[in-house]
N, C-alpha and C positions, 0 to 999 in steps of 0.2 A: 504494500500500500504506500503510495507516494503522498507525502505531506510537506507543505511549505508553511513556515510560520515567520511572518515579518515582525520586526520590532524596531524601536528607535524613533518613531514619530513623536512630534512634540509641537508646542506652540512657541514660536520664536519671533524676534523682530527682524525686519529686513536687514540684510547685510551679514547676518549670522550664518553659522554652518550647522549641519546635522549629518549624521551617518546612519543610514538605515541598514538593517541586517535581515537576511532571509536564510533561516536554517532549514535544510532539506533532509528528509529521511525517505528511504525506500528506493533511491536512485543515486548513483554517483554523478555529481554535477560536472566533474571534469570531462565527462564524455558527451556532454549535452550543450545545446544552445540554451541560454537563459536570458531573461529580460526583466526590466523594471517598467511598469506602466503606471499611469496615474489617471484619475478621473475626478474632475471637479463637478459640483452640483450643476445640473443642467447642460453638461458638456459630454461629448463622446470620450471614450477611453483613448488615451494618447500614449504612444510608445515613447519612453524617455531614454532608455539606454539598453543595450544588449551586448552580450558577449558570446562569440561563436565558440564552437567546440575546439577550434584551433587557437583560441585566445585573442583573436582580433575583436575589437570593440566598435560599436556603432552608436551614435548619439543623435537624438532629435535636435533640430535646429535651435529650439528655444533654450536648450541647456548646454550646448557646446561651449567648452571653455570654463564651465562652472561645476558640472557634475562629472564624477568619475566612477565607473563601474569596475568592480574587481571581485575576485573570488579566492577563497582559501580552501583548496581541495582537501586538506587534512582535517578541516572542520566541517566540510561539506556545506559551506556557507557562502552566500552571495552578499555583496555590499554595494551600497550606493553612497558615495561621499558627495554631499551637496554643499557647495560654497556660495557665498554672496547671494543668499536666498532673496527672492522677490515675492511680493504679495501674490503675483500671478502663479507662483509655484504651489499655492495652497490647493490641496487635493488629497484624496485617499490614494496611497501608493501601494501597488501590488507587485509581487514578484511572480514569475511564471517560468516553467521549464517545458522544453519540448522533448517528449519521449517517443513520439510516433514519427513514422516516415511521411514526409509531405513533399509536394512539388518544390524543388529548390528555388524556384522563381518567386516564391512567397517572401516578401521582404522580412528581414529579421525583426523589424519593429512593428510588424503586423500581428495583432493578437490572434490571427488565424493560425499562426505557426505553433501556438502553445496549447497544451492540453491539460496541464495541471497548474492551479493557481492557489496563492495564499489568500488569507481572509482580509488582508489589507492593514495598513497603519496610517493614521491621519497625520498630515503635516499642515500646520496653519502658520502663515507668515503675515505678520502685521506691519503696517507702515509706520 
């Protein structure tokens, strides 16, 4: 059984930093594509950052240069370091893992690529 548990969400002021964690059980993350997504009230879910199974990373345009995705295979944990947070970063943040075979043309920041999701952790940024 695959489970993902996010943590680290908080309420912070603009300009501050947060690190989100996603602890995974039931699958080895080092062999998988993994991603961070977010969803704000009234908005569609947005791909924030992803890490390929070869270690390459991809970021959404709105977070490039501010967010960093990484993983610790020994802890089977995915991280999202978020710097210089802005009020528009306010959202529920979810991690996800791809364990199924899909068409490789599906973008890595598309939620269609992932089949297991965590329950989310809330990030609120005030101005």
